[in-house]
C-alpha positions in Angstrom: 0.0 0.0 0.0 1.5 3.4 -0.9 2.4 5.6 2.1 0.1 8.4 0.9 -2.9 6.1 1.2 -2.7 5.5 4.9 -1.6 9.1 5.6 -4.7 10.3 3.9 -6.9 8.3 6.3 -5.4 10.0 9.4 -7.5 12.8 11.1 -6.3 16.1 9.6 -8.2 18.6 11.8 -5.0 19.7 13.5 -2.1 17.9 11.6 -1.6 17.7 7.9 -0.5 14.3 6.3 3.0 15.8 6.4 2.8 16.5 10.1 1.5 13.0 10.7 4.4 11.6 8.7 6.9 13.7 10.7 5.3 12.5 13.9 5.4 8.8 12.8 9.1 9.3 11.9 9.8 10.7 15.3 8.2 7.6 17.0 10.2 5.3 14.8 13.4 7.2 15.6 12.5 7.0 19.4 12.2 3.2 19.2 15.5 2.9 17.2 17.2 5.1 19.8 16.0 2.7 22.6 17.1 -0.4 20.7 20.4 0.9 19.5 21.3 3.1 22.4 22.1 6.0 20.2 21.9 9.5 21.8 21.8 11.3 18.4 18.7 9.3 17.3 17.1 10.2 20.7 17.7 13.9 20.0 16.3 13.6 16.4 13.3 11.7 17.7 12.5 14.5 20.2 12.9 17.1 17.5 10.7 15.3 15.1 8.0 14.6 17.8 7.9 18.2 19.1 7.9 20.1 15.8 4.4 19.0 14.6 2.9 19.2 18.1 4.3 22.7 18.6 3.0 23.8 15.2 -0.5 22.4 16.0 -0.5 24.2 19.4 0.6 27.4 17.8 -2.2 27.3 15.2 -4.8 26.5 17.9 -3.7 29.4 20.1 -2.7 32.1 17.7 -5.9 33.1 15.9 -5.3 35.4 13.0 -6.9 38.8 13.2 -9.3 39.9 10.4 -11.8 42.7 10.1 -14.9 41.4 8.3 -17.7 43.7 7.1 -20.8 42.5 5.3 -23.5 44.6 3.6 -26.8 43.7 1.9 -28.3 45.7 -1.0 -31.2 46.1 -0.4 -30.9 45.9 3.4 -34.3 44.0 3.5 -35.4 41.8 0.6 -38.7 40.4 -0.4 -39.2 36.7 -1.2 -38.1 35.9 -4.7 -35.9 39.0 -5.1 -32.1 39.0 -5.2 -30.0 40.5 -2.4 -26.5 41.6 -3.4 -23.9 40.8 -0.7 -20.7 42.9 -0.4 -18.1 41.2 1.8 -15.0 43.1 2.8 -12.1 41.2 4.6 -8.9 42.9 5.8 -6.1 41.2 7.7 -4.1 43.0 10.4 -1.0 41.0 9.4 0.3 38.3 7.2 -2.1 35.4 6.6 0.9 33.2 5.6 0.3 33.3 1.8 -2.8 32.6 -0.1 -5.8 31.4 2.0 -9.1 30.1 0.7 -12.1 31.3 2.7 -15.8 30.3 2.6 -18.9 32.1 3.6 -21.2 30.0 5.9 -24.8 30.0 4.5 -28.0 28.3 5.4 -28.7 25.2 3.3 -31.6 27.1 1.6 -29.1 29.2 -0.3 -27.2 26.4 -1.8 -23.4 26.0 -2.1 -21.4 28.4 0.0 -19.1 30.8 -2.0 -15.4 30.4 -1.7 -12.9 33.3 -1.9 -9.2 33.6 -2.4 -7.5 35.8 0.1 -5.9 38.2 -0.5 -7.8 39.2 -3.6 -5.9 39.8 -6.8 -7.1 43.4 -6.8 -7.6 44.7 -3.3 -9.1 48.1 -2.5 -7.1 51.2 -1.8 -7.4 50.5 2.0 -5.9 47.0 1.4 -9.2 45.2 2.0 -10.2 42.3 -0.2 -13.8 42.9 -1.5 -16.0 40.2 -2.8 -19.6 40.2 -4.0 -22.2 37.4 -4.5 -26.0 37.1 -4.6 -28.7 35.4 -2.5 -32.3 34.8 -3.1 -34.8 33.0 -0.9 -38.3 31.8 -1.9 -39.3 31.7 1.7 -39.6 34.5 4.3 -37.4 34.3 7.4 -34.6 35.8 9.4 -31.4 34.1 8.1 -27.8 34.2 9.6 -25.3 34.9 6.9 -21.7 34.1 7.9 -19.3 33.9 9.6 -16.4 33.5 7.2 -14.4 30.4 7.8 -10.9 29.8 6.6 -8.2 27.1 7.2 -4.8 28.4 8.1 -1.5 26.4 8.1 2.0 26.9 9.6 4.9 27.9 7.2 6.2 24.2 7.1 2.8 22.7 6.2 2.7 20.5 9.4 -0.5 21.7 11.1 -3.7 23.4 10.1 -6.6 25.0 12.0 -10.0 26.2 10.8 -11.0 29.6 12.3 -14.3 31.6 12.1 -13.7 35.2 11.1 -16.2 37.9 12.1 -19.8 37.3 13.0 -23.0 36.3 11.3 -25.2 39.1 9.8 -29.0 39.0 9.7 -30.7 38.9 6.3 -34.3 39.8 6.6 -36.5 38.2 3.9 -40.1 39.6 4.0 -43.2 38.1 2.4 -43.9 39.7 -1.0 -47.3 41.4 -1.4 -49.7 40.3 -4.1 -51.6 43.0 -6.1 -55.2 42.9 -5.1 -58.2 43.9 -7.2 -60.1 47.0 -6.2 -63.2 46.3 -4.0 -65.6 48.3 -1.9 -63.8 47.1 1.2 -61.8 50.3 1.3 -65.0 52.5 0.8 -65.2 55.8 -1.1 -62.2 58.1 -1.1 -62.1 61.8 -1.0 -59.9 63.9 -3.3 -57.3 64.2 -0.6 -57.1 60.5 0.0 -59.2 60.7 3.2 -62.5 58.8 3.7 -65.8 59.9 5.4 -66.7 57.8 8.3 -70.2 57.8 9.8 -70.1 57.5 13.6 -73.0 58.2 16.0 -72.0 60.6 18.8 -72.3 59.5 22.4 -72.1 61.4 25.7 -68.6 60.1 26.2 -67.2 61.7 23.2 -69.2 65.0 22.9 -66.1 67.1 22.5 -65.0 65.1 19.5 -68.4 64.6 17.7 -69.9 68.0 18.3 -69.3 71.6 17.1 -70.8 75.0 17.4 -74.2 75.7 15.9 -74.0 77.4 12.5 -76.8 79.2 10.7 -78.9 76.7 8.8 -78.1 73.7 11.0 -81.4 71.7 11.7 -82.5 71.7 15.3 -82.8 68.0 15.3 -79.0 67.9 15.4 -78.7 69.9 18.6 -76.7 68.1 21.2 -78.3 69.3 24.4 -75.9 67.7 26.8 -73.0 69.4 25.2 -74.9 72.7 24.9 -75.5 72.7 28.7 -71.8 72.0 29.4 -70.4 74.6 26.9 -73.1 77.3 27.5 -73.7 77.7 23.8 -75.7 75.9 21.2 -73.8 72.7 20.0 -74.8 70.3 17.2 -73.8 66.7 16.4 -71.1 66.4 13.8 -72.2 63.0 12.4 -69.9 63.2 9.4 -66.3 63.6 10.0 -63.5 63.4 7.6 -60.6 61.5 9.1 -57.8 59.2 8.1 -59.5 55.8 8.1 -58.0 52.9 9.9 -58.1 49.3 8.6 -57.8 46.6 11.2 -56.3 43.2 10.3 -56.9 40.3 12.6 -54.2 37.7 12.0 -54.9 34.3 13.7 -51.6 32.8 14.8 -52.8 29.8 16.9 -50.7 26.7 16.0 -53.6 24.3 16.5 -55.6 26.3 13.9 -52.8 25.8 11.2 -51.9 22.2 11.2 -49.1 20.7 9.1 -45.8 22.4 10.1 -43.2 23.1 7.4 -39.6 22.0 7.9 -37.0 24.5 9.3 -36.5 27.5 7.2 -32.8 28.2 7.7 -30.0 28.8 10.2 -31.3 31.8 12.1 -34.9 31.1 10.9 -34.9 27.4 11.9 -37.1 28.3 14.9 -39.8 29.6 12.5 -42.8 27.6 13.2 -45.2 27.8 10.2 -47.4 25.8 7.8 -48.5 26.3 4.2 -51.9 27.6 5.4 -50.3 30.1 7.8 -47.9 31.2 4.9 -51.1 31.9 2.8 -52.5 34.0 5.7 -49.2 36.0 6.1 -49.2 36.7 2.3 -52.8 37.9 2.6 -51.9 40.1 5.6 -48.9 41.8 3.9 -50.9 42.2 0.6 -53.9 43.7 2.4 -51.7 46.1 4.4 -49.9 47.2 1.2 -53.3 47.8 -0.5 -54.7 49.7 2.5 -51.7 51.9 3.0 -51.4 52.7 -0.7 -55.0 53.9 -0.4 -54.3 56.2 2.5 -55.4 54.1 5.4 -53.6 53.5 8.6 -53.3 49.8 9.4 -53.7 48.0 12.8 -52.6 44.4 13.3 -53.9 42.3 16.1 -53.8 38.6 17.0 -56.7 36.4 18.1 -56.3 37.6 21.7 -56.2 41.4 21.0 -52.4 41.6 21.4 -50.1 43.4 19.0 -49.8 41.1 16.0 -46.0 41.2 15.8 -45.3 40.9 19.5 -43.5 37.5 19.1 -41.6 38.3 15.9 -37.8 38.4 16.3 -37.6 40.5 13.1 -40.0 43.3 14.3 -38.2 46.5 15.2 -40.9 47.5 17.6 -42.9 44.4 18.6 -45.3 46.2 20.8 -46.6 48.5 18.0 -49.9 47.6 16.4 -50.5 50.6 14.1 -48.7 51.4 10.9 -49.0 54.2 8.4 -47.3 55.4 5.3 -44.3 53.7 3.5 -42.3 53.5 6.6 -45.1 51.9 8.4 -45.6 49.3 5.6 -41.8 48.5 5.7 -42.0 48.0 9.5 -45.1 45.8 9.1 -43.4 43.7 6.4 -40.2 43.3 8.4 -42.2 42.1 11.4 -43.9 39.5 9.3 -40.6 38.1 8.1 -40.0 35.9 11.1 -43.5 35.9 12.7 -44.1 32.3 13.8 -47.2 30.3 14.8 -48.0 30.6 18.5 -48.8 27.7 20.7 -52.2 28.2 22.4 -51.6 28.9 26.0 -53.5 26.9 28.7 -56.4 28.9 29.8 -59.4 28.2 31.9 -62.1 26.7 29.8 -63.7 29.3 27.5 -63.2 32.3 29.7 -64.5 35.2 27.6 -61.8 37.6 28.8 -58.8 35.4 28.0 -59.9 32.9 25.3 -59.3 33.5 21.6 -61.7 36.0 20.1 -62.8 36.9 23.6 -63.6 40.1 25.5 -60.0 41.4 25.3 -60.1 41.4 21.5 -63.6 42.8 21.4 -62.6 45.7 23.6 -59.6 46.5 21.4 -61.8 46.6 18.3 -64.6 48.7 20.1 -62.0 51.3 20.9 -61.8 52.1 17.1 -65.4 51.5 16.3 -66.4 52.2 12.7 -63.0 53.8 11.8 -62.6 51.6 8.8 -62.8 48.1 7.5 -62.1 44.9 9.5 -60.3 41.9 7.9 -60.0 38.6 9.7 -57.5 36.0 8.5 -58.4 32.8 10.4 -57.3 29.3 10.6 -59.5 26.3 11.6 -62.4 27.8 13.4 -64.8 26.0 15.7 -68.5 27.2 15.8 -68.0 28.3 19.4 -65.0 30.5 18.4 -66.9 31.7 15.4 -69.8 32.7 17.8 -67.4 34.7 20.0 -65.9 36.5 17.0 -69.3 37.2 15.2 -70.2 40.3 17.2 -66.9 42.0 16.2 -68.4 42.7 12.8 -70.3 45.8 14.2 -66.9 47.4 15.0 -65.9 47.8 11.3 -67.4 49.9 8.5 -67.0 46.6 6.6 -66.2 43.1 8.0 -64.6 40.4 5.8 -63.4 37.1 7.1 -61.1 34.6 5.3 -60.9 31.1 6.8 -57.9 29.2 5.6 -58.6 25.5 6.0 -57.7 22.2 4.5 -61.3 21.4 3.7 -63.4 24.5 3.0 -66.6 22.6 2.9 -66.2 21.7 6.5 -66.2 25.4 7.5 -69.9 25.8 6.9 -70.9 25.8 10.6 -68.3 28.4 11.5 -69.3 30.6 8.6 -72.9 30.5 9.6 -72.0 31.9 12.9 -70.0 34.7 11.4 -72.8 35.3 8.9 -75.2 35.8 11.7 -73.0 38.5 13.1 -72.8 40.4 9.8 -69.5 39.2 8.4 -68.8 38.5 4.8 -66.9 35.2 4.8 -65.0 33.0 2.4 -63.3 29.7 3.1 -60.3 28.7 1.0 -57.4 26.2 1.1 -53.7 27.0 0.8 -53.8 26.5 -2.9 -56.4 29.3 -3.5 -55.7 32.4 -5.5 -55.5 35.4 -3.1 -56.7 37.9 -5.6 -59.7 35.7 -6.5 -60.5 35.3 -2.9 -60.2 39.0 -2.3 -62.5 39.8 -5.2 -65.2 37.8 -3.6 -65.7 40.5 -1.1 -67.9 42.4 -3.6 -69.5 39.2 -4.8 -70.9 38.5 -1.3 -73.7 40.4 0.2 -73.5 41.0 4.0 -74.4 37.7 5.7 -73.4 35.5 2.8 -70.7 32.8 3.1 -68.7 31.3 0.4 -66.5 28.2 0.1 -63.7 27.7 -2.3 -61.4 24.8 -3.1 -58.7 24.7 -5.6 -58.5 21.6 -7.6 -58.4 20.5 -11.2 -61.7 22.2 -11.6 -62.1 25.0 -9.0 -65.4 24.8 -7.2 -67.1 27.9 -5.8 -70.3 27.9 -3.9 -72.1 31.1 -2.8 
């Protein structure tokens, strides 16, 4: 057997085949020195044994110093889009000749790029700059890096792999889908605002009343406000405000069965399913549509908590209101790593703590009739639907989408929602979001629809 064959089978994490060969020669010289009683062989044996071991120890303790900088363009990328990565590496000293470095990537992105350091054409500062591209079809928060490189001693006896720099976060947000125009957003004024009709109540006299003007009908006089202010006050039933759309995103893990495999290195804790991914895409698409039409958007979960509270990619997890382009960007970034949530143990059907209970209804009532209400729901029992049904009265329009494996089995839940005034549609994860959205105008209040996508789509109104 050639000598290189057995040397190649030895572990080479710390010693190269050359180092193992030198170590083996040292052991042989030590045995011969014992047998022959030769001092010169003993000295040679000690030298041959110590040299590779000292080289390995030096490579283990003396970590080379490198400054690693990584930038993404754009800083946040949507699913399906390309992110350009600019990697800059600069050493503080000699790296001992040419070194090949590799960037650690989650398996989703394929083979890791390999770089030759130093680069043939370094920058003016002496840094080696490399560029490559990444693209992900799934949302998530991914760890890119660190850079790893294998360094050896000048004699080629030992080697050690070192990690250089730290991992950087790449945020991949869900991409919105263009939605058809529907009456869900209501009529718009020339300034982008919308008229919202709201009946005044004694608790908000100062907001919903104004001074009497000549020509105002006496039937609009608000006598309680008149007595308090000492002058004639009338109800201001029509107010032009910036409308607010509320999106209710169901995140309960039991409602979205069939978890997907891990999404990536930093995103491997993302618990999701195909049906929840459909709901997330619907949420980001609806938010994009609402904000482009001048709405503020509020996102809540099934318990009335801020919808992005558990998202590691959310810049401000406790926020639940978003407006303008910056608000949409924050909304989309928060959805990037939003996971399903395990349903906490609660006392049986307590209305103040259960899903779709009093806590949620109180949150919705605080913004009563300020704009449309959209509920994106997983599997829904008739009892849960009955708790959610009264919430329809808090929105100027109320539309519910139930994402379920078998839409025909959602009939009982939709009947409950229908009784409360919701317009409802049940779809599976293969349904077309624009088609489901367009059904809003195809449904009259109190009408339910079921949709299944198959070889021949079946729709029942």
